N, CA, C and O of each residue as an XYZ file, in Angstrom:
228
protein
N      -4.560     12.824     -5.156
C      -3.647     12.253     -4.146
C      -2.916     13.452     -3.494
O      -2.370     14.320     -4.175
N      -2.932     13.456     -2.157
C      -2.216     14.512     -1.440
C      -0.783     13.956     -1.152
O      -0.601     12.851     -0.643
N       0.193     14.788     -1.509
C       1.622     14.428     -1.325
C       2.243     15.504     -0.440
O       2.166     16.697     -0.732
N       2.847     15.058      0.623
C       3.468     15.907      1.653
C       4.849     15.490      1.935
O       5.086     14.304      2.163
N       5.838     16.434      1.936
C       7.155     16.129      2.294
C       7.484     16.792      3.674
O       7.226     17.983      3.848
N       8.029     16.057      4.615
C       8.344     16.599      5.930
C       9.649     15.962      6.470
O      10.005     14.844      6.099
N      10.338     16.694      7.341
C      11.520     16.209      7.989
C      11.142     15.530      9.271
O      10.336     16.060     10.036
N      11.712     14.345      9.535
C      11.440     13.616     10.758
C      12.494     14.103     11.758
O      13.679     13.821     11.583
N      12.087     14.821     12.792
C      12.972     15.569     13.704
C      14.080     14.675     14.381
O      15.256     15.036     14.339
N      13.723     13.576     14.967
C      14.717     12.842     15.734
C      15.617     11.994     14.856
O      16.765     11.758     15.234
N      15.169     11.534     13.730
C      16.002     10.612     12.906
C      16.790     11.337     11.782
O      17.629     10.711     11.134
N      16.542     12.610     11.547
C      17.176     13.349     10.539
C      16.930     12.752      9.134
O      17.750     12.865      8.223
N      15.766     12.120      9.019
C      15.343     11.583      7.745
C      14.160     12.452      7.211
O      13.596     13.290      7.914
N      13.832     12.193      5.936
C      12.700     12.906      5.309
C      11.623     11.905      4.952
O      11.921     10.772      4.575
N      10.401     12.308      5.066
C       9.290     11.429      4.767
C       8.380     12.055      3.670
O       8.081     13.249      3.689
N       7.972     11.222      2.751
C       6.996     11.614      1.758
C       5.748     10.867      2.166
O       5.756      9.641      2.278
N       4.654     11.620      2.393
C       3.339     11.009      2.695
C       2.494     11.055      1.472
O       2.368     12.107      0.844
N       1.910      9.945      1.112
C       0.972      9.865     -0.073
C      -0.331      9.375      0.547
O      -0.552      8.178      0.728
N      -1.201     10.366      0.872
C      -2.443     10.041      1.561
C      -2.065      9.359      2.858
O      -1.463      9.992      3.725
N      -2.413      8.033      3.029
C      -2.144      7.351      4.246
C      -0.864      6.480      4.209
O      -0.619      5.706      5.134
N      -0.085      6.604      3.183
C       1.142      5.802      3.013
C       2.345      6.730      3.235
O       2.305      7.906      2.874
N       3.394      6.196      3.823
C       4.627      6.995      4.116
C       5.805      6.259      3.578
O       5.894      5.035      3.678
N       6.745      7.034      2.985
C       8.022      6.520      2.461
C       9.113      7.365      3.032
O       9.081      8.587      2.884
N      10.113      6.746      3.704
C      11.215      7.520      4.351
C      12.379      7.580      3.403
O      12.615      6.649      2.632
N      13.128      8.705      3.460
C      14.349      8.945      2.652
C      15.448      9.491      3.552
O      15.189     10.100      4.590
N      16.692      9.252      3.118
C      17.840      9.709      3.907
C      18.120     11.189      3.802
O      18.780     11.778      4.658
N      17.580     11.811      2.680
C      17.827     13.247      2.523
C      16.617     13.945      1.867
O      15.751     13.316      1.260
N      16.611     15.270      2.022
C      15.545     16.012      1.374
C      15.617     15.920     -0.155
O      14.588     15.924     -0.830
N      16.833     15.838     -0.694
C      17.011     15.771     -2.168
C      16.404     14.441     -2.656
O      15.744     14.435     -3.695
N      16.600     13.326     -1.954
C      15.997     12.053     -2.348
C      14.472     12.114     -2.304
O      13.801     11.603     -3.200
N      13.925     12.742     -1.255
C      12.520     12.829     -1.089
C      11.886     13.693     -2.213
O      10.831     13.358     -2.752
N      12.558     14.799     -2.540
C      12.065     15.667     -3.595
C      12.122     15.019     -4.955
O      11.210     15.155     -5.770
N      13.271     14.269     -5.199
C      13.390     13.529     -6.457
C      12.306     12.488     -6.652
O      11.763     12.344     -7.747
N      11.996     11.780     -5.613
C      10.943     10.772     -5.643
C       9.595     11.420     -5.916
O       8.809     10.905     -6.711
N       9.319     12.549     -5.262
C       8.083     13.283     -5.433
C       7.913     13.813     -6.861
O       6.841     13.753     -7.462
N       9.040     14.335     -7.367
C       9.034     14.874     -8.699
C       8.757     13.775     -9.737
O       7.987     13.999    -10.671
N       9.363     12.607     -9.588
C       9.097     11.514    -10.535
C       7.679     11.017    -10.377
O       7.027     10.742    -11.384
N       7.164     10.885     -9.154
C       5.853     10.451     -8.962
C       4.794     11.358     -9.559
O       3.836     10.890    -10.176
N       4.980     12.717     -9.362
C       4.027     13.699     -9.894
C       4.068     13.660    -11.426
O       3.034     13.768    -12.085
N       5.248     13.510    -11.969
C       5.361     13.450    -13.498
C       4.598     12.243    -14.005
O       3.915     12.343    -15.024
N       4.689     11.115    -13.336
C       4.001      9.891    -13.764
C       2.491     10.053    -13.569
O       1.706      9.628    -14.417
N       2.105     10.638    -12.506
C       0.676     10.868    -12.291
C       0.023     11.805    -13.313
O      -1.127     11.619    -13.711
N       0.807     12.833    -13.729
C       0.269     13.775    -14.702
C       0.535     13.346    -16.139
O       0.061     14.035    -17.041
N       1.226     12.305    -16.414
C       1.477     11.869    -17.735
C       0.183     11.373    -18.396
O      -0.695     10.866    -17.698
N       0.043     11.507    -19.719
C      -1.115     10.984    -20.353
C      -1.144      9.462    -20.287
O      -0.137      8.781    -20.484
N      -2.303      8.977    -20.011
C      -2.441      7.468    -19.990
C      -3.575      7.098    -20.884
O      -4.672      7.654    -20.827
N      -3.266      6.116    -21.732
C      -4.337      5.667    -22.666
C      -4.658      4.203    -22.407
O      -3.795      3.423    -22.005
N      -5.877      3.856    -22.637
C      -6.276      2.446    -22.530
C      -5.724      1.633    -23.651
O      -5.559      2.171    -24.746
N      -5.423      0.374    -23.462
C      -4.943     -0.430    -24.609
C      -6.139     -0.463    -25.652
O      -7.310     -0.364    -25.284
N      -5.788     -0.599    -26.887
C      -6.722     -0.547    -27.993
C      -7.906     -1.500    -27.770
O      -9.052     -1.123    -28.018
N      -7.662     -2.639    -27.337
C      -8.701     -3.672    -27.140
C      -9.739     -3.187    -26.123
O     -10.933     -3.377    -26.353
N      -9.335     -2.575    -25.020
C     -10.259     -2.057    -24.064
C     -11.017     -0.857    -24.570
O     -12.186     -0.699    -24.217
N     -10.414      0.010    -25.387
C     -11.064      1.153    -25.906
C     -12.265      0.765    -26.820
O     -13.311      1.413    -26.807
N     -12.072     -0.287    -27.586
C     -13.152     -0.781    -28.436
C     -14.307     -1.284    -27.595
O     -15.467     -1.029    -27.916
N     -14.005     -1.987    -26.538
C     -15.084     -2.525    -25.709
C     -15.797     -1.410    -24.923
O     -16.999     -1.489    -24.671
N     -15.029     -0.362    -24.536
C     -15.698      0.736    -23.840
C     -16.478      1.632    -24.766
O     -17.417      2.295    -24.325
N     -16.122      1.676    -26.051
C     -16.759      2.611    -26.999
C     -18.022      2.071    -27.557
O     -18.674      2.734    -28.364
């Protein structure tokens, strides 16, 4: 997933773009905090529930 942070010139807002989706924020700090949380969640280990692991194995 491509994540881009940019300032919106006329509105003085910040935008985080996630591929084709955009989320606007009132400040750069809010945009960066959102991005940091999102990246941490994306990189966190994810495991399948035990029931699905048995079916997949």
